[in-house]
N, C-alpha and C positions, 0 to 999 in steps of 0.2 A: 244142272243149270249153271250158266256162266253169268258173270256180272260185268257191266261196262257202263260207259257214258255215251249218250247220243252226241256224236261229233257234228253231224250235219243231217238235216231232214228237210226235203223240199215237199211240202204238202201238195202243191199243184201238180207235181210230177209223180208223187207217190213213192218216193224212195229216199234212202239216205245211208249213213254209215254209223256204226257203233265202234268206239275205241274200247277194246277189251281191257279189263282191270289188270290182267296179267302182262300187259304191254305187247302182246302179239299183234299180228297184222289186223288192220281194221276189217270189220265184217259188214257186208252189204245187207241192207234190210229193205224189203218191199212192204208197201202198205198192207198187202195180204197176209204178212207175217205178224202183224200187230194185234195184240189183245187190247191194249190201252192206247189212247192217243199219245204221241210223244212229241217233245220239243227239244231243241238243241240244249245240251247240258243236263238233260234228265238222266238220273241213275236208273238203270234197267237190269232185269234178269232176262235171259233168253237161252234158247237151244240153238245149236249150229247144225245145219244140214248142207249137203253138197248142192251148190247151185250151178247154173250153166257156166258161169265165169269164175267160180271159186266158192268159198264158204258164204253161206247165207243164213241170216238170223230168222228164227221162227218163234212163235209163242212169246213175243216180246211184251213184258209187263213193267210198268213203272214201279220202282221200289218206294 
């Protein structure tokens, strides 16, 4: 599991981005990858999978 902060999340469009704690590139997150509801600045844990346009977060949980 990785940790990060929700940088942006648009509820109406169902997607956003997570800034990883290790400072690497932001990770895309789709509403289908959420376990908990998230808001901007929430600390989360997640797993990374290969998405269509790069890394994508799944199993996203608020810490």
